[in-house]
N, C-alpha and C positions, 0 to 999 in steps of 0.2 A: 191425207196431211201432208198441210203446206209448209214448205221449208220459212226458217226465222229469217226478218227481214233486216238488213244490215244498215246501220245508217254511216254510212261511207264518208262525211262532212265531216261528224263527230269524231269517228275515228281520225282521220286526216289532224283536225283541229288539234285534240289531245295526244296526238304522240309524242314521248316526250322528246324526239331528235327532230333540230331545227329544219323543215323542208321547205323551199321555194319553188312555187310552181312556174315555166316557163313558155311562152308559145317558143313555138321555132324560130323568130325571128327578135329571141329574148324578150319578148316583151312580160312583163310578171302578173300572171292573174290570180295567184295564191302565195299564201303567205299561212304557217301554221302559230300556234300561240306561241311554239316554244321558238321560232323564227322572230317573231314580234319582238320576247324577250331579250336575245342576244343581241339583236341587231337594234334594240332602241325604238324601231321604228315601227307604227303601228301598220295594220293590213291596207287602212286608210289612204298611207304616204306612199306605198307600195304599189298596189295595183293601180294597172293601165299605164305604168312607167316603163323604160327599158330598166333593165338592171344595171347599166352602165351610167344609167343617168339618175340613179336611184344610189348608185354606188360609185360614183367618179372618181379618179385617183385623184391625189392631194394635191393642189395647185402650189402649194408652196415647196412641193418635192419635183422639181424639173426631169430627175432621173426615174419617177416612179412608173413602173410597167404592170400593173397590178392588172388594171384592165385590158391591156393588149394581152397578157397571160392569160389572163380568163379567158377570152375572145376567143383565142387559139385553143383552149382544152377545148372549150364549149362547141369548136365547130368541130376537130377529132372525133367528139365524139357521137357529132352528129352525121359525121361524114362515115364513121366506120360501125355505128351503132354497138359499140364496146367502150365502156369504162374508160375513162382519162385520167389518168393520175397526175398531181401539179406535187410540183414542189413544194413547200411551204412559202407561203405568201404574207409579208409584210404589209397589213392595211391600215388608213387610218380611218374612225369610224367618228362619227360625231357622238358627244357625254350628252345621254337622254338629259332633259330638262337644264340644258346649257347651251345653247346654239352656238357655234362660232369655235367652239373648244371641241380640242378631239384628243382621241386617247388612239395608241396603235394596240395592233390585234395582230396577232399570226394562226395564222390555217393553211388546213389543206381539206381540197375537197375529195 
């Protein structure tokens, strides 16, 4: 009797939790549907870009530290192999369908 085949791509795409897949140098190689919904960006807009290019700090906020904080957290996680918990981060994201306008979100990894 053979084992049933699992369609891992379908499982990934349909997970209810937003997931972004990154290479060790932070290049985006995958995003599931929940991530597209929460970010307002399509897979095609994300894949192949650096996470910091796809989601830069707000240039209108000279004191913004979101990308630096995320970079440091990802580096710590990669070096230790352990989860790194960040404090809540304020992050401005573009409003879908309204280029140039943004809204603030707060979240943690």
